[in-house]
Structures are given as structure tokens and as C-alpha cells.
N, C-alpha and C positions, 0 to 999 in steps of 0.2 A: 770668154767665160759664158757658160750657158746655164741659166737658172730656170728650172721647170720641174713640176711634179715633186716638189720638196727635195730636190737635189741640186747641188751646184756642181757642174761638170766643166772641167778646165784641163788644159795641158800646160805644164810648166817644165821647161827643159824637155827631157825624154820621158817625163812622168805624166801619165794620165791620172787625174785625181777626181774621185767621186766623193762628194761631201754630203752626208745625210743632213737635211736641213728642215726637219719637221719638229722644231725645238719644243713648242708647247705640248706636244704629245710624246716627248722623249724619243722621238724618231720611230714611233711605231710604224711598221712598214705597211703603207697603203698598196693597193694593187698597182697603182700607177708607178709608185717608187720601184716596186719589184720588177715590173716590165721594163722600166727605163734603165735600171741597173744591168739587167740581162742584155738588153740591146746595145748598151754602151760598151760593155765588156766585149761583146761579139764584134762590134764595129771596130774597136781598137786592135783586134787581131790582124786586120788588114791594113793598119796604119803604120807604115815603116818608121815614122818619126816617134812613135810611142814604143818604148822598150819595156816598160813595166807599168803596173796599175796600183794606185793607192786608194784604199777606202777608209774614210774617217768620218767624224761627226762634228757638227757645229754647236752641239749642246755642251755646256759645262758640266752637266749632270749625268749624261748617258751617251754611250755609243748607240745603243738601240734597245728599247724596252720590250721588243718582240713584235709579233704580228698584230694587225689591227683587228682585235677580237670583237670590238663593238660593230665594226663593219660586217664581220662574219655572222654575228648574232642578228643584226638587223636584216641582212639578206635572207637568212633562214626564216625569220619571223614573217618576212614579206612574201614568203612562198616561192622564192627563186632558188636556182641552183648555183648562185654566184659564189657561194662558199667553196664549192668543188672546184670552180675555175680559179679561185684564189690559190688554193693549195697546189693545183697543177702548175700555175705560173710560178709559185714560190720554189717548187722543186726544179723547174726548168732553169730558174736563176741560179740555184745552188750548183746544178750540173754544169752550167756555162762557166761559172767561176772556177770550179774544179778543173774543167777541161781547157782553161786558158793556156795557150802556148807561152804567153808572157807572164812573168811572175806577178801574182796579186798579193800585195801586202796590206795589212789592216792595222790601224792604230786604235787601241781601246783605252778610253779614259772616262770611266764612269760605269753606269749600269750596262751589263751585257746579259740580257735575259731572253729566254725562249728563242723566238725567231732570230733575234740579234746574236745569240750564242751560236745558232746554226749557221748564220751568215759568216761569222768570224771563223768558225771551224772549217768552212769551205775554202777560205783563203790559204795561200801557200806559205805565207810568212806572217806570224801573229805576234804583234808587239803590244804589251799592256803596261800602263802606269800603275802606281800604287793606289790610285783612286778607283780602280775597277772593282766591281762586285759581280760575280757570275752566278747564275742559277737557271735551272729548267723548272719553273714554278707551276707547270701545267696542272698537276693534281689539285692545286688550290681552286681551280675553276672547273674541276670535273673532267679534265682532259688528260692526255698522256704526253710525255716528252717526245716530240717529233723532230722535224728538220734534221734527220740523220742521227739523233741522239741514241737511237737503238744501236747504232754502230759506235759513235765516239764515247758514249758513257759506258757501254758494255765492255769496252777495252779496259775499264778500270775495275772490273769484276765487282766485288761486294761494295766497294765505295761508289761505283756507278749505280748500284741498286739503291743505296742510301740517298744519293743525290736525286735520282729519278722519282722515288716514291715520296720523299719529304718535300722536295722543292727548296731545300735549304740553300742559302747563299754562301758562297765561298769567296775568299780574297784573291788578289793577284798572286800573293805568295803561295796560296794553296793551288791555284791554277798552274803555276810554274812547277810546283812539286808533283802535280799529277800529269804534267806534260801536255796540258790543254792550251798553253801558250808557249811561244818559242823564246821570247826575250822580254826582260823587264827593264823599262826605261822610265826614269822619273818624269812625272807630268810636265814639269817646267822645262824639260829637255825635248819634248815632242816636236815643238815648232822648229828647233834647231836641227833635229833629225830630218824633218821633212825638207828643210832647206838644203841639207847636205845631199839628200837624194836628188833634189832638183838640179843641183850643180854638178852631179856626177856625169861623166861622159858615157860610161857603160853601166847598164842596169840589169846585169844577169842576176840570177838568184844568189850566186856566190858573192858577187860584188855587193849586193844589197846587204847580205849577212855581215860582210866585213865593215860596211859603213855603220850598221846598227851596233856592231860590237864596240865601237868607239863611244857609245852613249850608255851602254848597259851598266846597271849597278845591282848589287845583291839586295833583294828585298828583305824585310823583316822575316823572322822564322815563321814557317807555315804552322798555324794552329791545328790544321787538319792532320798534318804529319804526326802530331802528338796523340791524335785520336784514332789513327788509322787501324791500329791493332784492335781497339775496342769496337770500331765500326765493323770490322770483319767478323768479330765474335758474334755480333747481333744480326748482321745483314747477310750472313752466309747461308741462312736457312732457305728451304724450298718454298715455304708458304708464308703469307702475311701473318697468319695467326701465330706461327712459330717466332717470327721476327718480333712481333709486338709482345708476346709472352716473355721472350728473352730480355727485352728492354725493361719490362715490368719487374723482372727478377734480378736486375743488376745488383750485386752485393758489394762491389768495390766502392767504398765511400768516395774515392777520388772521382768516380765517373757517374755516380748516382744522379746528381743534379742534371748532368748532360743527358743521361738516358731518359729521365723523366720529361725533360723538355722535348726531346725528339719523339717520345711516345705521344705526348700531348699534341704535337704537330700532326703526326700520322693519324691520330684518331679524329682530327678535324677534316681530313681529306676524304674525297669521294672513294667509297669502297671499290666500285667497278673501275675507277681510274687507277687506283693503286694496284689492283689485280692485273690490269692490262700492262701497267708500267713494269711490274715485276716480271711478268711473262715475257715481255719484249726484251728486257735486259738479259734474261737467261738465254733466250733464243738468239739474240744478236751476237753473242760471243762466238758462234760458229757460222755466222753468215757474212757474206761480202757486203760492202757498202751499198751497192745497188739493190741487193736482196732486202736489206734492212729498210731502205727507202721505199721499196715497193710494198712491203708489209704495212708500213706507216700510211702510205697513200690509200691502200685498201681499207684500213680502219678509219681513216679520216672521213671517207665518203659515207660511212654508215653511222659515225659517232654522233652527228647532230640529231639523227633520228632515234638512236638507241642509248647513247651515252648520257653523261651528266653535264656536258658543256653549256647547254642552253640555260639550265638552272644555275650553274656556277656563275656564268656571266651576269645573269639577272641579279643574283644575290650580291655579287661583289662590285659590279660596275654600273648596272642599270638602276636598280632600286636601292642599292647600297645598304640593304638591311643586314648583310653579313650573316644571314640565317638560311643557308642553302638546305633544301630538303633533298638529300641524296637518295637515290634508289638503293635498295638492299641487294638487288640482283636484277639482271636483265637476261631472260632466256636466250634471246638472239645473240647477244654478246658472249654469254657463257659458252654457247655452242661454238661460235667462231674461234674464241680463245682456246677452247679445248682442242679444236681441229688444227690449230697452229703447231701443236706438238707438246 
């Protein structure tokens, strides 16, 4: 067993296991963690004794709460380009996981947010317990959902627009309903599932699926499934103004409280972050995964200069005054977003 860079790396049976172990930070991904995950996944490609890879967490609260945004904020404020290197490394990691010839399974048990959500989506087999909560909450810090969310959320059409612009959390039942996870296994059964994988002689993707099938249960009903039609009614518009106007004018008493709550959330978010998120979700529907990731990378590299992320992180994480002063527009970003189509 090898413990370094907030990861525990070990091999049990034919299973290579990477455990996220930055518990006090809810496993926020440091640059060192990102690089170590990528290099370990790549090293195991040439290790015949490792047939499959498992990624999991040591935290009882979270799989991963996202990227290390404080590091990104500090590096930008210190006048370095380290934030660009961080994103580049993160995308290399996601590509390495996706390209793995050996199946990569992930166990989710707690918060799966932002970069953690992107990491989970890059894995080939996604297992979640009832304890998981999923979100791409970037607009709350003046950013846009990245780590391939332009691809995986846009496949959900108007529901993807809702999740991308509001940053609302959903349950594991909702994630299963939306096909964002493959299997639902009770939290108390995850250790037994891991043990079954360790004891298996053959760990092909098919065999892993058969082993997981012995542990799956049906989760509680998805609340989002009951709201899906209403979400589509409001979030199917082309512009933010139309979406917000539609929510404001919800007349069905059954949905008014929900619509008011969602509208209130949207109105607290950064305008330019919401506009970018909406644009990316619409664009992503007709683009490949790699095209989506390239657009995100291009935007990331200019967002610290022109977007609202520095102010968002200051208000929510650094000064904690929760009073971000969002820009009403940014000519550079407006031009770039317009050129995207």
C-alpha cells in the first residue's frame, strides 16, 4: 500500500484501488492528486496482474467536493499561470481514465460535486449509494460547469440546462433516473461489494457488472422525475430572461413554491456564468466529448481574467461575506460566447 499526495494506492487481488484521502477538504482535488491519479491509471495499463481499477473515497461525507478552487484563486492572485496548468492536468487525468483499456469502476458515497462529478463521469462503471448528492455548482462561484459537463449534462437536454445554471443538488435516485450512474448499491453494502471484486478471478467489465448486480437495490423514487415535465416547461427557452420570466409566471399551485425557489437561486448566480452555462449546454448537444472539453479548456484559460470566478471565490470561500459583486456584462466574454454559435 502506497500513501502519498492524499491518495492511498494499493492492489488487492486483481484490483488496483485508488482511494481519495484528503478527508478534511472533502477530497477537493489538489494538483498532486490529479497527477498521481493519472500516472497510476496509466502505470496499471502495463501491469498484467491488475485487471481492473477501482476509485473510491476515505471520507464518510464525500466522494469528492470538486477541484481545489482556493489553490486556483491563490495562484491567480499571486500572478502565476498555475491555474491554467491545473486545468490542463485535470483534463489529461479525465482523458487517461476514459482511455483506460482496463475497466475503471467508481464507488460514490456522499457529495459528488463539480470536479468530483466530472471524475466520476469519466469512469466506465459508476456505482452510487443512497448517501450521494450530485451537483455542478459552479455558477455559485461565478464559473461554468466544466470537466466535460458540456457533454454529459447537455445529453439531458432541458434538465441539463436546469442543473448547469442553478447548480441544484440531486439525489442518487435522481442520478439513476437521469442515467448519470449505472448502479445503486446501499452504503452498508459497498465494503462487501469491494471484497467481492477483490476475490473475483476475472474482472472484465461484464464480470464486474454481474458482481455488482448481486448487491443492487431499488432506490426511493426520484423526486426529479416528478418535476421533469415542469423543468422542461421552464428551461426549454433559448435565453435566460425567458427562463426566469417563465419561472416567475408559474401558475400551477402545485409547482409555484418550487418555481419561486429555483428563480431565487438563479437570481443569486453570476449573470455571465449563467449565460455561458446556458450557451455551453445548447452547444454541447451537437458536439463530441472532445469538442466539448476543448471549448471548456479555451474558456477556462480566459475566465480568471474576464469572468466572475475570482470574485465568487473571494465572497464564498476567502472573505466568506457571501456578497459577491457580479459583473453585469463583460465585452470580451460576450464576444467570445457570441462567436461560439
